[in-house]
TIVO-2410 file (N, C-alpha, C; in nm, 3 decimals):
# residues 114
REC num residu      c1      c2      c3 atome chaine
REC   1      M   9.391  11.524   6.293     N      A
REC   1      M   9.457  11.436   6.369    CA      A
REC   1      M   9.553  11.357   6.283     C      A
REC   2      N   9.688  11.362   6.331     N      A
REC   2      N   9.780  11.290   6.253    CA      A
REC   2      N   9.798  11.138   6.297     C      A
REC   3      G   9.865  11.061   6.207     N      A
REC   3      G   9.878  10.928   6.232    CA      A
REC   3      G   9.920  10.881   6.370     C      A
REC   4      L  10.018  10.946   6.442     N      A
REC   4      L  10.059  10.916   6.565    CA      A
REC   4      L   9.950  10.934   6.680     C      A
REC   5      Q   9.884  11.064   6.656     N      A
REC   5      Q   9.786  11.097   6.754    CA      A
REC   5      Q   9.675  10.981   6.740     C      A
REC   6      R   9.641  10.944   6.625     N      A
REC   6      R   9.536  10.839   6.604    CA      A
REC   6      R   9.565  10.713   6.667     C      A
REC   7      T   9.702  10.664   6.649     N      A
REC   7      T   9.762  10.551   6.705    CA      A
REC   7      T   9.748  10.552   6.848     C      A
REC   8      R   9.793  10.667   6.916     N      A
REC   8      R   9.781  10.673   7.062    CA      A
REC   8      R   9.632  10.678   7.112     C      A
REC   9      L   9.558  10.737   7.036     N      A
REC   9      L   9.404  10.730   7.069    CA      A
REC   9      L   9.347  10.581   7.075     C      A
REC  10      I   9.387  10.534   6.984     N      A
REC  10      I   9.351  10.370   6.955    CA      A
REC  10      I   9.404  10.307   7.085     C      A
REC  11      F   9.528  10.308   7.106     N      A
REC  11      F   9.586  10.224   7.221    CA      A
REC  11      F   9.529  10.268   7.359     C      A
REC  12      T   9.495  10.396   7.370     N      A
REC  12      T   9.422  10.442   7.491    CA      A
REC  12      T   9.290  10.385   7.503     C      A
REC  13      A   9.211  10.390   7.403     N      A
REC  13      A   9.079  10.314   7.401    CA      A
REC  13      A   9.102  10.184   7.427     C      A
REC  14      L   9.171  10.108   7.381     N      A
REC  14      L   9.203   9.952   7.389    CA      A
REC  14      L   9.239   9.938   7.531     C      A
REC  15      A   9.314  10.032   7.593     N      A
REC  15      A   9.362   9.995   7.734    CA      A
REC  15      A   9.227  10.024   7.826     C      A
REC  16      V   9.147  10.143   7.808     N      A
REC  16      V   9.028  10.140   7.880    CA      A
REC  16      V   8.944  10.024   7.861     C      A
REC  17      M   8.908   9.982   7.748     N      A
REC  17      M   8.825   9.869   7.727    CA      A
REC  17      M   8.889   9.750   7.800     C      A
REC  18      A   9.004   9.728   7.796     N      A
REC  18      A   9.072   9.609   7.884    CA      A
REC  18      A   9.047   9.607   8.016     C      A
REC  19      L   9.066   9.730   8.077     N      A
REC  19      L   9.038   9.761   8.216    CA      A
REC  19      L   8.899   9.738   8.256     C      A
REC  20      A   8.811   9.778   8.163     N      A
REC  20      A   8.661   9.762   8.180    CA      A
REC  20      A   8.628   9.631   8.175     C      A
REC  21      A   8.695   9.531   8.091     N      A
REC  21      A   8.659   9.401   8.090    CA      A
REC  21      A   8.685   9.322   8.219     C      A
REC  22      G   8.779   9.384   8.311     N      A
REC  22      G   8.784   9.336   8.431    CA      A
REC  22      G   8.906   9.231   8.454     C      A
REC  23      G   8.991   9.284   8.529     N      A
REC  23      G   9.115   9.190   8.571    CA      A
REC  23      G   9.184   9.121   8.437     C      A
REC  24      Q   9.249   9.027   8.498     N      A
REC  24      Q   9.333   8.944   8.401    CA      A
REC  24      Q   9.288   8.806   8.397     C      A
REC  25      A   9.321   8.730   8.289     N      A
REC  25      A   9.294   8.596   8.274    CA      A
REC  25      A   9.359   8.523   8.374     C      A
REC  26      Q   9.334   8.403   8.405     N      A
REC  26      Q   9.412   8.305   8.498    CA      A
REC  26      Q   9.550   8.303   8.449     C      A
REC  27      E   9.631   8.297   8.566     N      A
REC  27      E   9.778   8.278   8.529    CA      A
REC  27      E   9.819   8.150   8.457     C      A
REC  28      S   9.909   8.158   8.364     N      A
REC  28      S   9.942   8.038   8.294    CA      A
REC  28      S  10.083   8.042   8.265     C      A
REC  29      T  10.147   7.923   8.288     N      A
REC  29      T  10.289   7.907   8.265    CA      A
REC  29      T  10.304   7.776   8.196     C      A
REC  30      T  10.205   7.726   8.130     N      A
REC  30      T  10.202   7.597   8.077    CA      A
REC  30      T  10.281   7.607   7.937     C      A
REC  31      P  10.352   7.494   7.913     N      A
REC  31      P  10.406   7.493   7.773    CA      A
REC  31      P  10.301   7.506   7.662     C      A
REC  32      A  10.177   7.466   7.681     N      A
REC  32      A  10.082   7.489   7.579    CA      A
REC  32      A  10.052   7.627   7.547     C      A
REC  33      A  10.062   7.727   7.641     N      A
REC  33      A  10.054   7.858   7.607    CA      A
REC  33      A  10.175   7.914   7.536     C      A
REC  34      E  10.296   7.859   7.562     N      A
REC  34      E  10.423   7.905   7.478    CA      A
REC  34      E  10.399   7.856   7.342     C      A
REC  35      A  10.371   7.722   7.325     N      A
REC  35      A  10.329   7.663   7.195    CA      A
REC  35      A  10.232   7.742   7.100     C      A
REC  36      L  10.117   7.779   7.169     N      A
REC  36      L  10.034   7.853   7.103    CA      A
REC  36      L  10.083   7.991   7.053     C      A
REC  37      Y  10.165   8.050   7.140     N      A
REC  37      Y  10.227   8.182   7.098    CA      A
REC  37      Y  10.315   8.166   6.980     C      A
REC  38      V  10.394   8.055   6.988     N      A
REC  38      V  10.493   8.038   6.874    CA      A
REC  38      V  10.425   8.003   6.751     C      A
REC  39      A  10.311   7.918   6.766     N      A
REC  39      A  10.240   7.889   6.648    CA      A
REC  39      A  10.157   8.012   6.572     C      A
REC  40      K  10.096   8.096   6.665     N      A
REC  40      K  10.006   8.190   6.617    CA      A
REC  40      K  10.053   8.336   6.620     C      A
REC  41      C  10.159   8.365   6.702     N      A
REC  41      C  10.195   8.494   6.716    CA      A
REC  41      C  10.345   8.527   6.690     C      A
REC  42      A  10.425   8.434   6.699     N      A
REC  42      A  10.567   8.464   6.701    CA      A
REC  42      A  10.608   8.504   6.555     C      A
REC  43      A  10.553   8.467   6.447     N      A
REC  43      A  10.591   8.503   6.308    CA      A
REC  43      A  10.602   8.650   6.315     C      A
REC  44      C  10.506   8.728   6.367     N      A
REC  44      C  10.506   8.865   6.372    CA      A
REC  44      C  10.571   8.939   6.490     C      A
REC  45      H  10.542   8.878   6.611     N      A
REC  45      H  10.597   8.927   6.737    CA      A
REC  45      H  10.713   8.876   6.791     C      A
REC  46      G  10.794   8.778   6.720     N      A
REC  46      G  10.921   8.725   6.760    CA      A
REC  46      G  11.024   8.820   6.737     C      A
REC  47      P  11.153   8.772   6.780     N      A
REC  47      P  11.256   8.871   6.778    CA      A
REC  47      P  11.288   8.937   6.648     C      A
REC  48      R  11.256   8.870   6.529     N      A
REC  48      R  11.295   8.940   6.393    CA      A
REC  48      R  11.142   8.963   6.335     C      A
REC  49      G  11.049   8.956   6.395     N      A
REC  49      G  10.918   8.982   6.344    CA      A
REC  49      G  10.880   9.135   6.307     C      A
REC  50      W  10.793   9.147   6.204     N      A
REC  50      W  10.766   9.274   6.162    CA      A
REC  50      W  10.686   9.369   6.257     C      A
REC  51      A  10.608   9.295   6.345     N      A
REC  51      A  10.534   9.380   6.448    CA      A
REC  51      A  10.642   9.416   6.558     C      A
REC  52      T  10.731   9.337   6.591     N      A
REC  52      T  10.847   9.377   6.689    CA      A
REC  52      T  10.909   9.498   6.649     C      A
REC  53      R  10.939   9.520   6.521     N      A
REC  53      R  11.007   9.618   6.461    CA      A
REC  53      R  10.922   9.756   6.471     C      A
REC  54      V  10.798   9.727   6.448     N      A
REC  54      V  10.711   9.842   6.448    CA      A
REC  54      V  10.698   9.897   6.593     C      A
REC  55      L  10.675   9.800   6.682     N      A
REC  55      L  10.653   9.821   6.834    CA      A
REC  55      L  10.765   9.888   6.886     C      A
REC  56      A  10.896   9.866   6.834     N      A
REC  56      A  11.025   9.924   6.878    CA      A
REC  56      A  11.014  10.067   6.866     C      A
REC  57      R  10.938  10.125   6.786     N      A
REC  57      R  10.930  10.274   6.766    CA      A
REC  57      R  10.837  10.334   6.869     C      A
REC  58      R  10.762  10.248   6.932     N      A
REC  58      R  10.643  10.292   7.002    CA      A
REC  58      R  10.655  10.267   7.154     C      A
REC  59      V  10.732  10.177   7.193     N      A
REC  59      V  10.739  10.135   7.337    CA      A
REC  59      V  10.895  10.154   7.387     C      A
REC  60      P  10.900  10.146   7.520     N      A
REC  60      P  11.046  10.170   7.575    CA      A
REC  60      P  11.134  10.065   7.515     C      A
REC  61      E  11.253  10.100   7.514     N      A
REC  61      E  11.362  10.009   7.472    CA      A
REC  61      E  11.367   9.879   7.544     C      A
REC  62      G  11.371   9.776   7.455     N      A
REC  62      G  11.378   9.636   7.526    CA      A
REC  62      G  11.244   9.578   7.537     C      A
REC  63      Q  11.130   9.648   7.512     N      A
REC  63      Q  10.997   9.601   7.541    CA      A
REC  63      Q  10.925   9.572   7.413     C      A
REC  64      A  10.978   9.571   7.289     N      A
REC  64      A  10.900   9.555   7.162    CA      A
REC  64      A  10.868   9.403   7.140     C      A
REC  65      E  10.956   9.325   7.186     N      A
REC  65      E  10.918   9.177   7.176    CA      A
REC  65      E  10.825   9.147   7.282     C      A
REC  66      L  10.705   9.083   7.259     N      A
REC  66      L  10.612   9.057   7.356    CA      A
REC  66      L  10.659   8.976   7.476     C      A
REC  67      T  10.742   8.880   7.442     N      A
REC  67      T  10.795   8.797   7.545    CA      A
REC  67      T  10.876   8.859   7.641     C      A
REC  68      R  10.939   8.978   7.608     N      A
REC  68      R  11.022   9.063   7.712    CA      A
REC  68      R  10.947   9.166   7.753     C      A
REC  69      R  10.821   9.187   7.726     N      A
REC  69      R  10.741   9.307   7.776    CA      A
REC  69      R  10.716   9.280   7.934     C      A
REC  70      E  10.731   9.398   7.991     N      A
REC  70      E  10.681   9.405   8.132    CA      A
REC  70      E  10.558   9.481   8.150     C      A
REC  71      G  10.466   9.443   8.226     N      A
REC  71      G  10.342   9.522   8.264    CA      A
REC  71      G  10.239   9.514   8.137     C      A
REC  72      L  10.238   9.398   8.075     N      A
REC  72      L  10.137   9.372   7.980    CA      A
REC  72      L  10.017   9.307   8.027     C      A
REC  73      P   9.926   9.371   8.057     N      A
REC  73      P   9.799   9.304   8.117    CA      A
REC  73      P   9.726   9.224   8.033     C      A
REC  74      A   9.693   9.096   8.082     N      A
REC  74      A   9.623   8.996   8.005    CA      A
REC  74      A   9.504   9.043   7.934     C      A
REC  75      A   9.423   9.135   8.004     N      A
REC  75      A   9.308   9.183   7.951    CA      A
REC  75      A   9.319   9.273   7.826     C      A
REC  76      Y   9.437   9.346   7.834     N      A
REC  76      Y   9.471   9.427   7.721    CA      A
REC  76      Y   9.502   9.355   7.604     C      A
REC  77      T   9.586   9.245   7.619     N      A
REC  77      T   9.630   9.151   7.505    CA      A
REC  77      T   9.517   9.088   7.442     C      A
REC  78      S   9.417   9.050   7.537     N      A
REC  78      S   9.295   8.969   7.490    CA      A
REC  78      S   9.212   9.066   7.391     C      A
REC  79      V   9.198   9.190   7.437     N      A
REC  79      V   9.122   9.294   7.361    CA      A
REC  79      V   9.200   9.318   7.230     C      A
REC  80      V   9.316   9.335   7.229     N      A
REC  80      V   9.392   9.376   7.097    CA      A
REC  80      V   9.394   9.233   7.002     C      A
REC  81      V   9.386   9.126   7.049     N      A
REC  81      V   9.395   9.000   6.966    CA      A
REC  81      V   9.260   8.997   6.907     C      A
REC  82      R   9.158   9.011   6.986     N      A
REC  82      R   9.020   9.013   6.932    CA      A
REC  82      R   8.978   9.120   6.842     C      A
REC  83      R   9.033   9.243   6.871     N      A
REC  83      R   8.973   9.362   6.785    CA      A
REC  83      R   9.076   9.395   6.691     C      A
REC  84      G   9.201   9.358   6.702     N      A
REC  84      G   9.304   9.423   6.622    CA      A
REC  84      G   9.342   9.561   6.652     C      A
REC  85      V   9.459   9.608   6.607     N      A
REC  85      V   9.489   9.739   6.622    CA      A
REC  85      V   9.602   9.771   6.517     C      A
REC  86      G   9.596   9.893   6.451     N      A
REC  86      G   9.676   9.938   6.354    CA      A
REC  86      G   9.699   9.819   6.242     C      A
REC  87      S   9.808   9.778   6.223     N      A
REC  87      S   9.818   9.671   6.105    CA      A
REC  87      S   9.787   9.537   6.152     C      A
REC  88      M   9.765   9.516   6.265     N      A
REC  88      M   9.734   9.386   6.331    CA      A
REC  88      M   9.590   9.353   6.305     C      A
REC  89      P   9.550   9.253   6.236     N      A
REC  89      P   9.409   9.228   6.206    CA      A
REC  89      P   9.349   9.151   6.335     C      A
REC  90      P   9.228   9.162   6.354     N      A
REC  90      P   9.165   9.085   6.456    CA      A
REC  90      P   9.162   8.938   6.426     C      A
REC  91      F   9.183   8.865   6.553     N      A
REC  91      F   9.175   8.720   6.545    CA      A
REC  91      F   9.035   8.674   6.596     C      A
REC  92      T   8.970   8.602   6.492     N      A
REC  92      T   8.839   8.557   6.529    CA      A
REC  92      T   8.838   8.421   6.615     C      A
REC  93      P   8.718   8.385   6.666     N      A
REC  93      P   8.706   8.267   6.750    CA      A
REC  93      P   8.755   8.133   6.674     C      A
REC  94      T   8.748   8.150   6.533     N      A
REC  94      T   8.800   8.048   6.443    CA      A
REC  94      T   8.936   8.038   6.439     C      A
REC  95      D   9.008   8.150   6.445     N      A
REC  95      D   9.157   8.159   6.449    CA      A
REC  95      D   9.210   8.112   6.573     C      A
REC  96      L   9.144   8.161   6.685     N      A
REC  96      L   9.202   8.127   6.826    CA      A
REC  96      L   9.071   8.131   6.907     C      A
REC  97      S   9.052   8.014   6.987     N      A
REC  97      S   8.922   8.025   7.079    CA      A
REC  97      S   8.958   8.107   7.183     C      A
REC  98      D   8.846   8.146   7.261     N      A
REC  98      D   8.861   8.250   7.376    CA      A
REC  98      D   8.957   8.185   7.476     C      A
REC  99      A   8.960   8.051   7.493     N      A
REC  99      A   9.036   7.991   7.592    CA      A
REC  99      A   9.186   7.997   7.548     C      A
REC 100      Q   9.210   7.982   7.425     N      A
REC 100      Q   9.342   8.003   7.379    CA      A
REC 100      Q   9.399   8.145   7.387     C      A
REC 101      V   9.321   8.242   7.356     N      A
REC 101      V   9.349   8.374   7.378    CA      A
REC 101      V   9.382   8.401   7.517     C      A
REC 102      A   9.291   8.374   7.602     N      A
REC 102      A   9.315   8.379   7.753    CA      A
REC 102      A   9.457   8.325   7.800     C      A
REC 103      E   9.490   8.197   7.735     N      A
REC 103      E   9.604   8.127   7.776    CA      A
REC 103      E   9.730   8.209   7.734     C      A
REC 104      I   9.726   8.247   7.607     N      A
REC 104      I   9.851   8.325   7.562    CA      A
REC 104      I   9.845   8.453   7.638     C      A
REC 105      A   9.742   8.533   7.654     N      A
REC 105      A   9.748   8.651   7.730    CA      A
REC 105      A   9.797   8.633   7.862     C      A
REC 106      A   9.755   8.534   7.926     N      A
REC 106      A   9.799   8.522   8.074    CA      A
REC 106      A   9.950   8.479   8.092     C      A
REC 107      W   9.996   8.406   7.971     N      A
REC 107      W  10.143   8.365   7.962    CA      A
REC 107      W  10.223   8.490   7.952     C      A
REC 108      L  10.188   8.572   7.857     N      A
REC 108      L  10.249   8.700   7.820    CA      A
REC 108      L  10.248   8.792   7.946     C      A
REC 109      A  10.139   8.801   8.021     N      A
REC 109      A  10.123   8.883   8.138    CA      A
REC 109      A  10.219   8.848   8.260     C      A
REC 110      T  10.273   8.721   8.234     N      A
REC 110      T  10.376   8.692   8.350    CA      A
REC 110      T  10.519   8.750   8.330     C      A
REC 111      G  10.537   8.807   8.209     N      A
REC 111      G  10.641   8.890   8.184    CA      A
REC 111      G  10.765   8.803   8.161     C      A
REC 112      P  10.890   8.874   8.160     N      A
REC 112      P  11.023   8.804   8.145    CA      A
REC 112      P  11.058   8.718   8.246     C      A
REC 113      A  11.016   8.732   8.362     N      A
REC 113      A  11.044   8.644   8.470    CA      A
REC 113      A  10.999   8.499   8.457     C      A
REC 114      R  10.915   8.473   8.356     N      A
REC 114      R  10.845   8.337   8.348    CA      A
REC 114      R  10.957   8.243   8.322     C      A
***
């Protein structure tokens, strides 16, 4: 199995786990969610972030920056944050509480229209 196949398998497994986790977190459009994202995620996932550049090779054009992503289920984001994927390390409850993860995930799930 080559690296690309392994990455696809990991993302597929994460998607299945997110769907099995059931639904999405409560919707959130609070400034607190955006502030958490900026403080904890934007260094890597912002416009010039390393993770954004990596994702640009794997997702449709214009969807690499998470705040511009369409169709990003909150449950999927929560699983990725907790378990990590690829080069992204898992965030422990000490790094981000479950409520904070849910807040960020719900905010990102609202997509570019927020």
